[in-house]
C-alpha positions as CSV (number, residue, x, y, z in Angstrom):
1,X,22.5,6.5,-20.1
2,X,19.1,7.5,-21.5
3,X,19.5,9.8,-24.4
4,X,16.5,10.8,-26.6
5,X,17.0,12.0,-30.1
6,X,13.8,13.8,-31.1
7,X,13.0,13.8,-34.8
8,X,10.5,16.6,-34.9
9,X,8.7,19.2,-32.8
10,X,7.2,17.9,-29.5
11,X,4.0,16.0,-30.0
12,X,0.8,17.7,-29.0
13,X,-1.9,15.4,-27.7
14,X,-5.1,14.9,-29.6
15,X,-7.2,16.9,-27.2
16,X,-4.9,19.9,-27.3
17,X,-4.5,19.8,-31.1
18,X,-8.2,19.5,-31.5
19,X,-8.8,22.6,-29.3
20,X,-6.1,24.6,-31.1
21,X,-7.6,23.7,-34.4
22,X,-11.0,24.8,-33.2
23,X,-9.8,28.1,-31.8
24,X,-7.8,28.9,-35.0
25,X,-10.7,28.0,-37.2
26,X,-13.2,30.0,-35.2
27,X,-10.9,33.1,-35.4
28,X,-10.7,32.7,-39.2
29,X,-14.5,32.4,-39.5
30,X,-15.0,35.5,-37.3
31,X,-12.6,37.4,-39.5
32,X,-14.3,36.3,-42.6
33,X,-17.7,37.3,-41.4
34,X,-16.5,40.7,-40.3
35,X,-15.1,41.3,-43.7
36,X,-18.4,40.5,-45.3
37,X,-17.2,37.3,-46.9
38,X,-18.1,33.7,-46.0
39,X,-15.9,30.7,-46.9
40,X,-17.0,27.1,-46.4
41,X,-14.6,24.2,-46.3
42,X,-17.5,21.7,-46.4
43,X,-19.9,21.1,-49.3
44,X,-22.0,18.4,-47.6
45,X,-25.1,20.6,-47.3
46,X,-23.6,22.1,-44.2
47,X,-24.3,18.9,-42.2
48,X,-20.8,17.7,-41.6
49,X,-18.9,19.4,-38.7
50,X,-15.3,20.3,-38.9
51,X,-13.6,20.9,-35.6
52,X,-16.0,22.2,-33.0
53,X,-18.0,24.7,-35.1
54,X,-20.7,24.3,-37.8
55,X,-19.6,26.0,-40.9
56,X,-21.8,28.7,-42.3
57,X,-23.1,28.3,-45.8
58,X,-24.5,31.8,-46.6
59,X,-24.1,35.3,-45.4
60,X,-27.9,35.7,-45.4
61,X,-29.5,35.0,-42.0
62,X,-31.1,31.6,-41.7
63,X,-34.2,31.9,-39.5
64,X,-34.5,28.2,-39.0
65,X,-30.9,27.8,-37.8
66,X,-31.1,31.0,-35.8
67,X,-34.2,29.6,-34.0
68,X,-32.3,26.3,-33.3
69,X,-29.4,28.2,-31.8
70,X,-31.8,30.2,-29.8
71,X,-33.5,27.1,-28.4
72,X,-30.2,25.5,-27.6
73,X,-29.2,28.5,-25.5
74,X,-32.4,28.1,-23.5
75,X,-32.0,24.4,-23.0
76,X,-33.1,23.7,-19.4
77,X,-30.9,21.6,-17.1
78,X,-32.2,18.2,-15.9
79,X,-33.8,18.0,-12.5
80,X,-31.0,17.7,-9.9
81,X,-32.9,15.0,-8.0
82,X,-33.0,12.8,-11.1
83,X,-29.3,13.4,-11.7
84,X,-28.6,12.4,-8.1
85,X,-30.6,9.2,-8.5
86,X,-28.7,8.4,-11.7
87,X,-25.4,9.1,-10.0
88,X,-26.4,6.7,-7.2
89,X,-27.3,4.1,-9.8
90,X,-23.9,4.3,-11.5
91,X,-22.1,4.1,-8.2
92,X,-24.0,0.8,-7.6
93,X,-23.3,-0.5,-11.1
94,X,-19.6,0.2,-10.5
95,X,-19.6,-1.8,-7.3
96,X,-18.8,1.3,-5.1
97,X,-21.4,0.6,-2.4
98,X,-21.1,-2.5,-0.2
99,X,-24.0,-4.7,0.4
100,X,-25.7,-5.0,3.8
101,X,-24.3,-8.5,4.3
102,X,-20.8,-7.2,3.6
103,X,-21.3,-4.4,6.1
104,X,-22.5,-6.9,8.7
105,X,-19.4,-9.0,8.2
106,X,-17.1,-6.1,8.6
107,X,-18.8,-5.1,11.9
108,X,-18.6,-8.6,13.2
109,X,-14.9,-8.8,12.3
110,X,-14.2,-5.6,14.1
111,X,-16.0,-6.8,17.2
112,X,-14.0,-10.0,17.1
113,X,-10.8,-8.1,16.6
114,X,-11.5,-5.8,19.6
115,X,-12.2,-8.9,21.7
116,X,-8.8,-10.3,20.7
117,X,-7.2,-7.0,21.6
118,X,-8.8,-7.1,25.1
119,X,-7.6,-10.6,25.7
120,X,-4.1,-9.7,24.6
121,X,-4.2,-6.6,26.9
122,X,-5.1,-8.8,29.9
123,X,-2.4,-11.4,29.1
124,X,0.2,-8.7,28.7
125,X,-0.8,-7.0,31.9
126,X,-0.7,-10.2,33.8
127,X,2.8,-11.1,32.4
128,X,4.2,-7.7,33.3
129,X,2.6,-7.8,36.7
130,X,4.0,-11.3,37.4
131,X,7.5,-10.2,36.4
132,X,7.3,-7.3,38.9
133,X,5.9,-9.5,41.7
134,X,7.7,-12.8,41.5
135,X,7.4,-13.3,45.2
136,X,3.9,-12.0,45.5
137,X,1.0,-13.9,43.9
138,X,-1.8,-11.6,45.2
139,X,-1.8,-9.2,42.2
140,X,-1.3,-11.8,39.4
141,X,-5.0,-12.3,38.8
142,X,-6.2,-8.7,39.3
143,X,-7.4,-7.5,35.9
144,X,-6.2,-4.2,34.5
145,X,-8.4,-1.2,35.2
146,X,-8.9,-0.5,31.5
147,X,-8.8,-2.3,28.1
148,X,-7.9,-1.0,24.6
149,X,-10.5,0.5,22.3
150,X,-10.6,-0.2,18.6
151,X,-11.6,2.9,16.5
152,X,-12.0,3.1,12.7
153,X,-11.2,6.0,10.5
154,X,-10.7,6.7,6.8
155,X,-13.2,5.5,4.2
156,X,-14.9,2.9,6.5
157,X,-15.6,5.5,9.2
158,X,-17.0,7.8,6.6
159,X,-19.1,5.0,5.1
160,X,-17.7,5.5,1.6
161,X,-15.6,2.3,1.3
162,X,-16.0,-0.2,-1.5
163,X,-16.4,-4.0,-1.0
164,X,-12.7,-4.4,-1.7
165,X,-11.5,-1.6,0.6
166,X,-9.4,-2.2,3.7
167,X,-10.4,-0.9,7.1
168,X,-8.2,1.7,8.8
169,X,-8.2,1.1,12.5
170,X,-6.6,2.7,15.6
171,X,-5.8,0.8,18.7
172,X,-6.2,3.3,21.6
173,X,-4.2,1.5,24.3
174,X,-4.2,1.9,28.0
175,X,-0.9,2.9,29.7
176,X,0.3,-0.6,30.5
177,X,0.6,-1.4,26.7
178,X,3.5,0.0,24.7
179,X,4.4,0.2,21.0
180,X,7.0,-2.5,21.5
181,X,4.2,-4.8,22.9
182,X,2.1,-4.0,19.8
183,X,4.9,-5.1,17.4
184,X,6.0,-8.1,19.4
185,X,3.4,-9.9,21.5
186,X,0.4,-8.6,19.5
187,X,2.0,-9.7,16.3
188,X,2.5,-13.1,17.9
189,X,-1.1,-13.3,18.9
190,X,-2.1,-12.5,15.3
191,X,0.2,-15.2,14.0
192,X,-1.5,-17.7,16.3
193,X,-4.9,-16.8,15.0
194,X,-6.0,-19.2,12.3
195,X,-8.3,-16.7,10.7
196,X,-5.5,-14.1,10.1
197,X,-3.8,-14.2,6.8
198,X,-1.2,-12.0,4.9
199,X,0.3,-10.6,8.1
200,X,2.8,-7.8,7.5
201,X,4.0,-5.6,10.4
202,X,5.7,-2.3,9.2
203,X,7.2,-0.9,12.4
204,X,9.6,1.5,10.6
205,X,7.0,3.4,8.6
206,X,6.3,7.1,9.2
207,X,3.2,6.0,10.9
208,X,3.9,2.4,12.0
209,X,1.2,-0.1,10.9
210,X,0.3,-3.8,11.0
211,X,-1.4,-5.0,7.8
212,X,-3.3,-8.3,7.7
213,X,-6.5,-10.0,6.6
214,X,-9.1,-11.6,8.8
215,X,-11.8,-13.6,7.2
216,X,-11.0,-11.9,3.9
217,X,-11.4,-8.4,5.4
218,X,-8.2,-6.3,5.0
219,X,-7.1,-4.4,8.1
220,X,-4.5,-1.6,8.5
221,X,-3.9,-1.3,12.3
222,X,-2.0,1.6,13.9
223,X,-1.3,2.2,17.6
224,X,-1.5,5.1,20.1
225,X,-0.9,4.8,23.8
226,X,-2.8,7.1,26.2
227,X,-1.1,8.9,29.1
228,X,-2.4,10.7,32.1
229,X,-2.5,14.1,33.5
230,X,-0.1,13.1,36.4
231,X,2.4,11.5,34.1
232,X,1.7,8.0,35.5
233,X,-1.0,7.1,33.0
234,X,-3.9,7.2,35.4
235,X,-5.8,9.7,33.4
236,X,-5.6,7.9,30.1
237,X,-6.7,4.6,31.7
238,X,-9.6,6.4,33.5
239,X,-10.8,8.0,30.2
240,X,-10.8,4.6,28.5
241,X,-12.7,3.0,31.3
242,X,-15.3,5.7,31.5
243,X,-16.0,5.6,27.8
244,X,-16.0,1.8,27.9
245,X,-18.5,1.9,30.7
246,X,-20.8,4.2,28.7
247,X,-20.6,1.9,25.6
248,X,-21.0,-1.1,27.8
249,X,-24.3,0.2,29.2
250,X,-25.5,1.1,25.7
251,X,-24.6,-2.4,24.4
252,X,-26.3,-4.0,27.5
253,X,-29.5,-2.1,26.8
254,X,-29.6,-3.5,23.2
255,X,-28.4,-7.0,24.1
256,X,-31.6,-8.1,25.9
257,X,-34.4,-10.3,24.9
258,X,-34.7,-12.7,22.0
259,X,-34.5,-11.9,18.3
260,X,-35.1,-13.9,15.2
261,X,-31.4,-14.3,14.7
262,X,-30.7,-15.8,18.1
263,X,-30.7,-15.3,21.8
264,X,-28.7,-12.6,23.4
265,X,-28.1,-12.8,27.2
266,X,-26.7,-10.1,29.4
267,X,-24.6,-12.6,31.2
268,X,-22.7,-13.6,28.1
269,X,-19.9,-11.1,27.9
270,X,-16.8,-10.8,25.7
271,X,-13.2,-10.1,26.9
272,X,-13.9,-6.4,26.9
273,X,-16.7,-6.8,29.4
274,X,-19.4,-6.1,26.9
275,X,-22.4,-8.4,26.2
276,X,-22.1,-10.3,23.0
277,X,-24.4,-9.3,20.2
278,X,-25.4,-11.5,17.3
279,X,-28.2,-9.3,15.9
280,X,-27.1,-7.3,12.8
281,X,-29.4,-4.4,13.5
282,X,-28.2,-4.0,17.1
283,X,-24.6,-4.2,15.8
284,X,-25.3,-1.3,13.4
285,X,-26.6,0.9,16.2
286,X,-23.4,0.6,18.4
287,X,-21.5,3.9,18.0
288,X,-17.7,4.2,18.3
289,X,-16.1,6.3,21.0
290,X,-15.8,10.0,20.4
291,X,-12.4,11.5,21.0
292,X,-11.6,14.9,22.5
293,X,-8.5,17.1,22.7
294,X,-7.7,16.0,26.2
295,X,-6.4,12.7,24.8
296,X,-3.4,14.6,23.3
297,X,-2.0,15.2,26.8
298,X,1.4,13.6,27.1
299,X,1.3,11.9,23.7
300,X,4.5,11.6,21.6
301,X,4.5,12.9,18.0
302,X,4.0,9.4,16.5
303,X,0.9,8.8,18.6
304,X,-0.5,12.2,17.7
305,X,-0.2,11.4,14.0
306,X,-1.9,8.0,14.6
307,X,-4.8,9.5,16.5
308,X,-5.3,12.4,14.1
309,X,-6.9,10.1,11.4
310,X,-9.8,9.3,13.8
311,X,-10.2,12.9,14.9
312,X,-10.3,14.2,11.3
313,X,-13.0,11.6,10.3
314,X,-14.9,12.4,13.4
315,X,-14.7,16.1,12.7
316,X,-15.9,15.7,9.1
317,X,-19.0,13.8,10.1
318,X,-19.9,16.1,13.1
319,X,-19.4,19.3,11.1
320,X,-21.8,18.1,8.4
321,X,-24.4,17.1,10.9
322,X,-24.3,20.4,12.6
323,X,-23.9,22.8,9.6
324,X,-26.5,25.5,9.8
325,X,-29.3,23.5,11.4
326,X,-31.6,26.4,10.9
327,X,-31.4,26.3,7.2
328,X,-34.5,25.6,5.1
329,X,-35.5,21.9,4.9
330,X,-32.7,20.9,7.1
331,X,-32.0,17.2,7.3
332,X,-28.7,16.0,8.8
333,X,-29.0,12.6,7.3
334,X,-29.5,14.0,3.9
335,X,-26.5,16.3,4.3
336,X,-24.2,13.5,5.2
337,X,-25.7,11.2,2.6
338,X,-25.0,13.8,-0.1
339,X,-21.5,14.2,1.1
340,X,-21.0,10.4,0.9
341,X,-22.4,10.0,-2.6
342,X,-20.3,13.0,-3.8
343,X,-17.2,11.6,-2.2
344,X,-17.7,8.1,-3.7
345,X,-18.0,9.6,-7.2
346,X,-15.0,11.9,-6.7
347,X,-12.8,9.0,-5.5
348,X,-13.9,6.7,-8.3
349,X,-13.2,9.5,-10.8
350,X,-9.7,10.0,-9.4
351,X,-8.9,6.3,-9.4
352,X,-10.0,5.9,-13.0
353,X,-8.0,8.9,-14.2
354,X,-4.8,8.0,-12.3
355,X,-5.0,10.7,-9.7
356,X,-5.6,8.7,-6.5
357,X,-2.4,8.0,-4.5
358,X,-0.9,10.0,-1.7
359,X,2.4,8.1,-1.8
360,X,2.9,8.9,-5.5
361,X,2.3,12.7,-4.9
362,X,-1.3,12.9,-5.8
363,X,-4.3,13.0,-3.4
364,X,-5.4,10.2,-1.0
365,X,-8.6,9.4,0.8
366,X,-8.4,12.1,3.5
367,X,-7.5,14.8,0.9
368,X,-10.5,14.1,-1.2
369,X,-12.7,13.9,1.8
370,X,-11.6,17.4,3.0
371,X,-12.1,18.9,-0.4
372,X,-15.7,17.4,-0.7
373,X,-16.5,18.5,2.8
374,X,-15.4,22.0,2.0
375,X,-17.9,22.2,-0.8
376,X,-20.7,20.6,1.2
377,X,-20.3,23.1,4.0
378,X,-20.8,26.0,1.7
379,X,-23.7,24.5,-0.2
380,X,-25.6,22.7,2.5
381,X,-28.9,22.4,0.6
382,X,-27.4,21.2,-2.7
383,X,-28.0,17.6,-3.8
384,X,-25.1,15.3,-4.6
385,X,-25.3,15.9,-8.4
386,X,-25.0,19.6,-7.9
387,X,-22.3,19.2,-5.3
388,X,-20.3,17.2,-7.8
389,X,-20.5,19.9,-10.4
390,X,-19.6,22.6,-7.9
391,X,-16.6,20.5,-6.7
392,X,-15.0,20.3,-10.1
393,X,-15.8,23.9,-11.1
394,X,-14.4,25.1,-7.8
395,X,-11.1,23.3,-7.8
396,X,-10.5,23.7,-11.5
397,X,-10.1,27.4,-10.9
398,X,-8.7,27.3,-7.3
399,X,-5.7,29.7,-6.9
400,X,-3.2,27.2,-5.5
401,X,-1.2,27.4,-3.2
402,X,-4.1,29.2,-1.4
403,X,-4.9,26.6,1.3
404,X,-8.2,24.7,1.7
405,X,-9.3,25.2,5.3
406,X,-12.4,23.7,7.0
407,X,-12.0,25.8,10.1
408,X,-9.8,28.5,11.5
409,X,-6.4,27.1,12.4
410,X,-5.6,26.8,16.1
411,X,-2.1,28.1,16.6
412,X,-2.1,27.3,20.3
413,X,-2.7,23.9,21.8
414,X,-5.7,23.0,24.0
415,X,-5.1,23.4,27.7
416,X,-2.6,20.9,29.1
417,X,-1.5,19.7,25.6
418,X,2.1,20.0,24.6
419,X,2.9,22.7,22.0
420,X,3.1,20.8,18.7
421,X,4.2,22.2,15.3
422,X,1.3,23.3,13.0
423,X,1.2,24.2,9.3
424,X,2.4,27.8,9.1
425,X,3.8,29.0,5.8
426,X,4.6,32.5,7.2
427,X,7.1,31.1,9.7
428,X,8.2,27.8,8.2
429,X,9.9,27.9,4.8
430,X,9.1,24.3,4.1
431,X,5.4,24.9,4.6
432,X,5.7,27.9,2.3
433,X,7.0,25.6,-0.5
434,X,3.9,23.4,-0.5
435,X,2.0,23.6,-3.8
436,X,-1.4,22.3,-2.9
437,X,-2.1,22.7,0.8
438,X,-5.2,20.9,2.1
439,X,-5.2,21.4,5.9
440,X,-6.5,19.0,8.5
441,X,-9.1,20.6,10.7
442,X,-7.9,19.3,14.1
443,X,-5.0,20.5,16.3
444,X,-2.2,20.2,15.3
445,X,-3.3,21.2,11.8
446,X,-1.1,19.7,9.1
447,X,-0.9,19.8,5.3
448,X,-2.4,16.5,4.3
449,X,-1.1,16.9,0.7
450,X,2.5,17.9,1.3
451,X,3.6,15.2,-1.2
452,X,2.0,16.9,-4.2
453,X,4.6,18.1,-6.7
454,X,4.4,20.3,-9.8
455,X,3.8,17.3,-12.3
456,X,1.0,16.0,-10.1
457,X,-0.6,19.4,-9.6
458,X,-0.5,20.0,-13.4
459,X,-2.4,16.8,-14.1
460,X,-4.9,17.5,-11.3
461,X,-5.7,20.9,-12.8
462,X,-6.1,19.5,-16.3
463,X,-8.4,16.8,-15.1
464,X,-10.4,19.1,-12.8
465,X,-11.1,21.3,-15.8
466,X,-12.1,18.4,-18.1
467,X,-14.4,16.9,-15.4
468,X,-16.0,20.3,-14.9
469,X,-17.0,20.5,-18.6
470,X,-18.3,16.9,-18.6
471,X,-20.4,17.6,-15.5
472,X,-21.9,20.7,-17.2
473,X,-22.8,18.5,-20.2
474,X,-24.4,15.9,-17.9
475,X,-26.4,18.7,-16.2
476,X,-27.9,19.7,-19.5
477,X,-28.6,16.2,-20.7
478,X,-26.1,16.0,-23.6
479,X,-24.0,13.4,-21.8
480,X,-24.5,10.7,-19.1
481,X,-22.6,10.3,-15.8
482,X,-20.7,7.3,-17.4
483,X,-18.5,9.7,-19.3
484,X,-17.0,10.9,-16.1
485,X,-15.7,7.4,-15.3
486,X,-14.6,6.3,-18.7
487,X,-11.1,5.0,-19.0
488,X,-8.6,7.9,-19.1
489,X,-7.1,8.9,-22.5
490,X,-3.7,9.4,-20.8
491,X,-2.1,6.6,-22.8
492,X,-3.3,8.2,-26.1
493,X,-2.4,11.8,-25.3
494,X,1.4,11.7,-25.3
495,X,4.1,10.5,-27.6
496,X,6.7,9.2,-25.2
497,X,6.4,7.2,-22.0
498,X,8.9,6.0,-19.4
499,X,7.9,2.5,-18.2
500,X,9.3,1.6,-14.8
501,X,9.1,-2.2,-14.0
502,X,9.6,-3.4,-10.4
503,X,10.4,-7.1,-10.7
504,X,11.0,-9.9,-8.2
505,X,11.0,-13.7,-8.5
506,X,8.9,-14.5,-5.4
507,X,6.0,-12.9,-3.7
508,X,7.7,-12.0,-0.4
509,X,10.6,-10.3,-2.0
510,X,8.3,-8.6,-4.4
511,X,6.2,-7.2,-1.6
512,X,9.2,-5.7,0.1
513,X,10.9,-4.5,-3.1
514,X,7.7,-3.0,-4.5
515,X,7.0,-1.1,-1.2
516,X,10.4,0.6,-1.4
517,X,10.2,1.5,-5.1
518,X,6.6,2.8,-4.7
519,X,7.6,5.0,-1.7
520,X,10.6,6.4,-3.7
521,X,8.8,6.9,-7.0
522,X,8.3,10.6,-6.3
523,X,12.0,11.1,-6.5
524,X,11.9,9.9,-10.1
525,X,8.9,12.0,-11.0
526,X,10.5,15.1,-9.4
527,X,13.8,14.4,-11.2
528,X,12.2,14.1,-14.6
529,X,10.3,17.4,-14.1
530,X,13.3,19.5,-15.4
531,X,12.4,22.7,-17.2
532,X,16.1,23.5,-17.5
533,X,16.4,20.3,-19.7
534,X,13.2,21.1,-21.5
535,X,11.4,18.1,-20.0
536,X,8.0,17.9,-18.3
537,X,6.7,14.8,-16.5
538,X,3.1,13.5,-16.5
539,X,2.7,10.6,-14.1
540,X,-0.2,8.2,-14.0
541,X,-1.0,7.1,-10.4
542,X,-1.5,3.4,-11.0
543,X,0.7,0.3,-10.9
544,X,-0.2,-2.5,-13.3
545,X,0.5,-5.7,-11.5
546,X,0.9,-9.0,-13.4
547,X,2.8,-12.2,-13.6
548,X,5.1,-13.3,-16.5
549,X,4.6,-16.5,-18.5
550,X,0.9,-16.8,-17.9
551,X,1.0,-16.3,-14.2
552,X,3.9,-18.6,-13.3
553,X,6.9,-16.3,-13.7
554,X,8.2,-13.1,-12.2
555,X,6.1,-10.7,-10.2
556,X,6.0,-7.3,-12.0
557,X,4.5,-3.9,-11.3
558,X,4.6,-1.4,-14.1
559,X,4.4,2.4,-13.6
560,X,4.2,5.0,-16.4
561,X,5.3,8.6,-16.7
562,X,4.6,10.5,-19.9
563,X,7.3,12.9,-21.1
564,X,7.0,16.1,-23.1
565,X,9.7,18.3,-24.4
566,X,10.1,22.0,-25.0
567,X,10.2,23.5,-28.5
568,X,13.5,23.4,-30.2
569,X,14.7,20.5,-27.9
570,X,16.0,17.8,-30.2
571,X,18.2,15.7,-27.9
572,X,17.7,15.0,-24.2
573,X,20.0,13.1,-21.8
574,X,17.8,11.6,-19.1
575,X,20.7,10.2,-17.1
576,X,21.1,13.2,-14.7
577,X,17.4,13.3,-14.1
578,X,17.1,9.7,-12.8
579,X,20.3,9.6,-10.7
580,X,18.8,10.5,-7.3
581,X,16.1,7.9,-7.7
582,X,18.6,5.1,-8.8
583,X,21.0,6.0,-6.0
584,X,18.4,5.4,-3.4
585,X,17.1,2.3,-5.0
586,X,20.5,0.7,-5.6
587,X,21.8,1.5,-2.1
588,X,18.9,-0.3,-0.2
589,X,20.4,-2.7,2.2
590,X,17.5,-5.1,2.0
591,X,17.9,-5.7,-1.8
592,X,18.3,-9.3,-2.8
593,X,19.5,-10.8,-6.1
594,X,15.9,-11.8,-6.8
595,X,14.9,-8.1,-7.1
596,X,15.3,-6.0,-10.1
597,X,14.2,-2.7,-11.6
598,X,14.0,-1.9,-15.4
599,X,13.3,1.4,-17.0
600,X,12.4,1.4,-20.7
601,X,11.4,4.2,-23.1
602,X,8.2,3.4,-24.9
603,X,6.6,5.3,-27.8
604,X,2.9,5.7,-27.8
605,X,2.3,3.0,-30.5
606,X,4.5,0.5,-28.6
607,X,2.7,0.7,-25.2
608,X,1.9,-2.7,-23.8
609,X,-1.7,-3.8,-24.3
610,X,-2.6,-4.1,-20.6
611,X,-2.6,-0.3,-20.1
612,X,-5.7,-0.1,-22.3
613,X,-7.5,-2.9,-20.6
614,X,-9.2,-1.0,-17.8
615,X,-11.9,-3.6,-17.1
616,X,-9.6,-6.6,-16.6
617,X,-8.5,-7.5,-13.1
618,X,-4.8,-6.8,-12.6
619,X,-4.0,-10.3,-11.4
620,X,-5.2,-11.7,-14.7
621,X,-3.3,-9.4,-16.9
622,X,-1.1,-11.2,-19.3
623,X,2.5,-10.5,-20.3
624,X,2.7,-7.6,-22.7
625,X,3.9,-8.1,-26.3
626,X,5.7,-5.1,-27.6
627,X,5.6,-4.3,-31.3
628,X,9.0,-3.8,-33.0
629,X,9.8,-0.4,-34.3
630,X,10.5,0.1,-38.0
631,X,14.2,0.1,-38.4
632,X,14.6,2.8,-40.9
633,X,16.8,5.9,-41.0
634,X,15.4,9.3,-40.4
635,X,15.9,10.2,-44.1
636,X,13.4,7.6,-45.1
637,X,10.8,8.4,-42.4
638,X,7.5,10.1,-43.3
639,X,5.5,12.6,-41.3
640,X,3.1,9.8,-40.4
641,X,6.0,7.8,-39.0
642,X,7.1,10.7,-36.9
643,X,3.6,11.3,-35.6
644,X,3.4,7.7,-34.4
645,X,6.9,7.5,-33.0
646,X,8.6,10.8,-32.4
647,X,11.6,9.2,-30.7
648,X,13.9,8.7,-33.7
649,X,16.6,6.1,-33.1
650,X,19.1,7.0,-35.8
651,X,22.0,4.7,-35.7
652,X,20.1,2.1,-33.7
653,X,23.1,0.2,-32.4
654,X,24.8,3.3,-31.2
655,X,21.6,4.5,-29.5
656,X,21.3,1.1,-27.8
657,X,24.8,1.3,-26.6
658,X,24.0,4.7,-25.0
659,X,21.0,3.2,-23.2
660,X,22.3,0.0,-21.7
661,X,25.7,-0.8,-23.1
662,X,24.6,-3.7,-25.2
663,X,25.2,-4.2,-28.9
664,X,21.7,-5.2,-29.9
665,X,20.5,-3.1,-32.8
666,X,16.8,-3.3,-32.1
667,X,15.7,0.2,-31.0
668,X,12.5,-1.2,-29.4
669,X,14.4,-2.6,-26.4
670,X,15.0,0.6,-24.4
671,X,15.9,-1.3,-21.3
672,X,18.4,-0.5,-18.7
673,X,19.3,-3.4,-16.2
674,X,19.7,-1.3,-13.1
675,X,21.3,-3.9,-10.8
676,X,23.5,-1.7,-8.8
677,X,24.9,-0.1,-11.9
678,X,26.0,3.5,-12.4
679,X,24.3,5.7,-14.9
680,X,26.8,7.7,-17.0
C-alpha cells in the first residue's frame, strides 16, 4: 500500500507563492498609500525590488520616476517581421527544420517504398489469380487493373516535421488486396528487404499499423482498401487507376531530357508504371493524390479512421490556400508558411513543457495543427510571430468544453456513403463528457482529443497562460523567443512526485512491455486525480529512457506525476487510486518474467538527476543516484526540512512496511515491486 503522511500544509510551488506574495504586498501598499502613509521594507536607495513591485520611498511625487513609468507604458512593440525572422532563426537553431538533402532522401525513400508496394500488389494478384485458375494459365500473367497508392499525412504532409520525425503514410489499396495480405505477405516482403530495419507490425491497434525504418527514415504505415459503387470493387480500382494515370502523365512530362544529376528516359519505368526520376527538383514538384468523399463508399470503420488522417491534412492545407483570396496583399504561399512556422513553434513548446502526447491524454500532432489552423483562418494577414501570440492568448482563455471547429459539422454523409457516427454531444452522452473537444473537419467529424482528462487540461491551461505572458514580453522586447522553449520548471514546482519505472531485461520485451504501460498510463493518471481523497495529479508527458549500469543493464523508461493535496489533508492512502491501473498491467497475458514495473514516491529534492538534464540525449542518460533522506523524527525537523521534503516518514520501518512489505528502514526507498502482487 502507498500511504503518505504529510507533515505540513500542502506545498505551494515557487511560481504560485511568488504571485501570492506580490498580490498580498501590492494590496498592502495600496492600502498604505490610500491612508496617507508610506512604508518601505527596503533601504537600499529604492533600487532593490521585493516581489514584483518597486517600493515607494516618499509620498511626494517623483517626476523622474513618474516620467519613467509613463515612458514604459508607451513602449512600442517590436516589428512583427523582425520577430518572425527571429522565430524562424530559433527554429533552425533547435533543429526543427530539415535540410534540403534530408527532404530529398525522404522523397526518394517514399518513391522506393511505393515501388515496393506496386511489386507486392502484382505478386499478390498473380498468386490469388493462379489459385483461382489452376487449370487455366491464360490469366496468370495479366496484370491487375490498378496498383496501390502511397499517401503521406501528419507532420510530413504539412511540412512541419523535424529531421528525426517519422513519416505517417497510408496505403490506399485496390480491391484485390486485403488487410490480412497487408499484415502477412507485405510484412514478409519487408522482412526480405535488406534496407528495412526495426520492423514491428501492430495489427491489434485501434488503427492497425506497421512500424519500420528504411535507410534510417522511420515509417508508420497504415492500410485502407477501396471498394466500388457496385460492391465488387470496380469503382475503387477505377478511381486509383484514373488518378494514377493523371500522375503518370505529370511525371512523364517532368521525366524528359537530361539534367546535371543524370539522364531520365521515358522508357525507364518503375513497378507502378511511372517513369523513374532522379532529379531532386523534379521529385519535389510531384504532388500526391487528392482524396474526395466518394472514396468513403463501402469502407469499413477501420478504413475510414485510416483514411481520415490524409483527408484532414489535405483539408488544412487547402483551406489555408483558399482563405479569403480577396484580402489585402494575399499570398497563399505566405499564409501556409506562416501556419507552418507557427505550428513548428507550438509543437516544440509543447514537447519541452511535457504537453505533447495524445496517448498520455495531452494533445498530439493533429490536435495542435487544428488549433493553429483555427487561429490562422481568423487572422489571415498576421505574420507567424503575431499568430503565435494570438494562439496562446486565445486558448489560455478558451471556455472549454466549447469545441474548436474549423468548419460546420456535416451531420449527414455525402451521397452514397454509409451513415457513420459523428461527434454530437447533444445526443451522445459520451461525447458530452469530453473536456477539450477539437473536432476534425472532414466527415465523419470526430473529437481528436477525446483522451484529454482533467489533470491534463489543468496543465494545458496553466501553460497556455504562462506562454501568453512570455509572448507578450517578447513582443515588447523585454524577453527573447528562447524563454518560450526553456526547460520547464515542472520538476521544481511541486513537492511530491510519483515515479513510474517500466523495466525489462532485453530490448524486444521492453518494446512490448513499454507499449502496454504507455497505453494504460492514463488509467493511473485518472485514478490519482481524486478530489474525494484530496489528491490532484499533474502529469508530465515525457518518458525518460535509459539503460542501467552505464548502458549494459536493464532497459528503463521513467514517467513522473506530481501530486498535490488539499488543505487539512495529512494522510493519504494511494492504494485505491492505483488499483485499476495495476489490475490491467498485472493481468496482461503477454507479460514475461523479464518485465517489471516499479512505482516509487520521490520528494522534490530526491528527484533523479536526469530529469533536469534536458539537453542530453535520452539514450545517453546515466543511471540516477538518489540522495538518502534525513532519518530524523518529525519532532526534530525544522521548517526548512519540511519545505524540502513535505513527505514525513515518521516511524520509517513501519512506513516502509506499508509501502512494500519489507523491513528496510530507509524511507528513501519508496518502491513497490508490482510483479502480479495485490495492493492492500
